[in-house]
MIZA-175900 format. One record per residue (C-alpha): x, y, z; residue in one letter; residue number from 1. Coordinates in nm, 4 decimals. Layout:
BEGIN
+----------+----------+----------+------+------+
|       xx |       yy |       zz | resn | resi |
+----------+----------+----------+------+------+
|        X |        Y |        Z |    a |  NUM |
...
+----------+----------+----------+------+------+
//
This chain:
BEGIN
+----------+----------+----------+------+------+
|       xx |       yy |       zz | resn | resi |
+----------+----------+----------+------+------+
|   2.2744 |  -1.1904 |  -0.7424 |    x |    1 |
|   2.1403 |  -1.1623 |  -1.0949 |    x |    2 |
|   1.8659 |  -1.4140 |  -1.0154 |    x |    3 |
|   1.7562 |  -1.2145 |  -0.7091 |    x |    4 |
|   1.7521 |  -0.8938 |  -0.9129 |    x |    5 |
|   1.5397 |  -1.0639 |  -1.1773 |    x |    6 |
|   1.3018 |  -1.2073 |  -0.9166 |    x |    7 |
|   1.2513 |  -0.8791 |  -0.7332 |    x |    8 |
|   1.2631 |  -0.6147 |  -1.0050 |    x |    9 |
|   1.1415 |  -0.7697 |  -1.3321 |    x |   10 |
|   0.7847 |  -0.8205 |  -1.4474 |    x |   11 |
|   0.6540 |  -1.1112 |  -1.6548 |    x |   12 |
|   0.7806 |  -0.9591 |  -1.9806 |    x |   13 |
|   1.1346 |  -0.9130 |  -1.8490 |    x |   14 |
|   1.1199 |  -0.5344 |  -1.8154 |    x |   15 |
|   1.2664 |  -0.3853 |  -1.4988 |    x |   16 |
|   1.0094 |  -0.2244 |  -1.2719 |    x |   17 |
|   1.1726 |   0.0281 |  -1.0412 |    x |   18 |
|   0.9311 |   0.3190 |  -1.0241 |    x |   19 |
|   0.5620 |   0.3101 |  -1.0990 |    x |   20 |
|   0.3175 |   0.6006 |  -1.0762 |    x |   21 |
|   0.0879 |   0.5760 |  -0.7737 |    x |   22 |
|  -0.2569 |   0.4359 |  -0.8285 |    x |   23 |
|  -0.5891 |   0.5654 |  -0.6916 |    x |   24 |
|  -0.5743 |   0.3938 |  -0.3475 |    x |   25 |
|  -0.2479 |   0.5767 |  -0.2710 |    x |   26 |
|  -0.4142 |   0.9139 |  -0.3329 |    x |   27 |
|  -0.7091 |   0.8103 |  -0.1147 |    x |   28 |
|  -0.4653 |   0.7085 |   0.1609 |    x |   29 |
|  -0.3141 |   1.0568 |   0.1457 |    x |   30 |
|  -0.6590 |   1.2145 |   0.1827 |    x |   31 |
|  -0.7239 |   0.9870 |   0.4813 |    x |   32 |
|  -0.3952 |   1.0776 |   0.6481 |    x |   33 |
|  -0.4416 |   1.4511 |   0.5970 |    x |   34 |
|  -0.8059 |   1.4423 |   0.7079 |    x |   35 |
|  -0.7393 |   1.2384 |   1.0204 |    x |   36 |
|  -0.4638 |   1.4830 |   1.1185 |    x |   37 |
|  -0.6854 |   1.7850 |   1.0585 |    x |   38 |
|  -0.9710 |   1.6429 |   1.2648 |    x |   39 |
|  -0.8147 |   1.5052 |   1.5805 |    x |   40 |
|  -1.1378 |   1.3924 |   1.7513 |    x |   41 |
|  -1.4923 |   1.3034 |   1.6612 |    x |   42 |
|  -1.6707 |   1.1371 |   1.3749 |    x |   43 |
|  -1.4686 |   1.3160 |   1.1070 |    x |   44 |
|  -1.1467 |   1.1686 |   1.2478 |    x |   45 |
|  -1.3056 |   0.8227 |   1.2558 |    x |   46 |
|  -1.4220 |   0.8631 |   0.8955 |    x |   47 |
|  -1.0795 |   0.9655 |   0.7662 |    x |   48 |
|  -0.9094 |   0.6937 |   0.9702 |    x |   49 |
|  -1.1430 |   0.4347 |   0.8207 |    x |   50 |
|  -1.0890 |   0.5838 |   0.4745 |    x |   51 |
|  -0.7131 |   0.5449 |   0.5175 |    x |   52 |
|  -0.7460 |   0.1869 |   0.6449 |    x |   53 |
|  -0.9737 |   0.0835 |   0.3588 |    x |   54 |
|  -0.7527 |   0.2383 |   0.0909 |    x |   55 |
|  -0.4349 |   0.0940 |   0.2440 |    x |   56 |
|  -0.5939 |  -0.2510 |   0.2692 |    x |   57 |
|  -0.7082 |  -0.2311 |  -0.0947 |    x |   58 |
|  -0.3655 |  -0.1127 |  -0.2125 |    x |   59 |
|  -0.1885 |  -0.3899 |  -0.0186 |    x |   60 |
|  -0.4248 |  -0.6556 |  -0.1537 |    x |   61 |
|  -0.3820 |  -0.5344 |  -0.5123 |    x |   62 |
|  -0.0034 |  -0.5347 |  -0.4760 |    x |   63 |
|   0.0023 |  -0.8834 |  -0.3228 |    x |   64 |
|  -0.2323 |  -1.0242 |  -0.5859 |    x |   65 |
|  -0.1389 |  -0.8302 |  -0.8994 |    x |   66 |
|   0.1976 |  -0.6637 |  -0.8231 |    x |   67 |
|   0.4243 |  -0.6391 |  -1.1265 |    x |   68 |
|   0.7486 |  -0.7188 |  -0.9469 |    x |   69 |
|   0.8442 |  -0.9167 |  -0.6394 |    x |   70 |
|   0.9465 |  -0.6078 |  -0.4464 |    x |   71 |
|   0.5951 |  -0.4635 |  -0.4876 |    x |   72 |
|   0.4382 |  -0.7874 |  -0.3609 |    x |   73 |
|   0.6718 |  -0.7748 |  -0.0609 |    x |   74 |
|   0.5735 |  -0.4101 |   0.0071 |    x |   75 |
|   0.2060 |  -0.5070 |  -0.0098 |    x |   76 |
|   0.2614 |  -0.7884 |   0.2387 |    x |   77 |
|   0.4481 |  -0.5600 |   0.4793 |    x |   78 |
|   0.1726 |  -0.2962 |   0.4615 |    x |   79 |
|  -0.1002 |  -0.5586 |   0.5144 |    x |   80 |
|   0.0746 |  -0.6991 |   0.8212 |    x |   81 |
|   0.1400 |  -0.3472 |   0.9524 |    x |   82 |
|  -0.2272 |  -0.2540 |   0.9156 |    x |   83 |
|  -0.3433 |  -0.5456 |   1.1254 |    x |   84 |
|  -0.0697 |  -0.5108 |   1.3850 |    x |   85 |
|  -0.1525 |  -0.1413 |   1.4267 |    x |   86 |
|  -0.5191 |  -0.2266 |   1.4857 |    x |   87 |
|  -0.4322 |  -0.4833 |   1.7514 |    x |   88 |
|  -0.2148 |  -0.2464 |   1.9534 |    x |   89 |
+----------+----------+----------+------+------+
//
């Protein structure tokens, strides 16, 4: 159990990473979500939808590649898979 906790929640220096302030792509995702819900049809909706997808893809990539803890890399992988599955449906 201790090994799993260390693998998932510790960074390279041994500090526990539980909560981290959101980075810029998360704020851009929020703008995309709000904008796509405000504009239900048309080019504005497409723009905000694309803005959300791009920011979510960037966030997921950064977490997979540079995530501090294992749980953040797992979250990035789940979001990346969810983005592509949602586009296929």
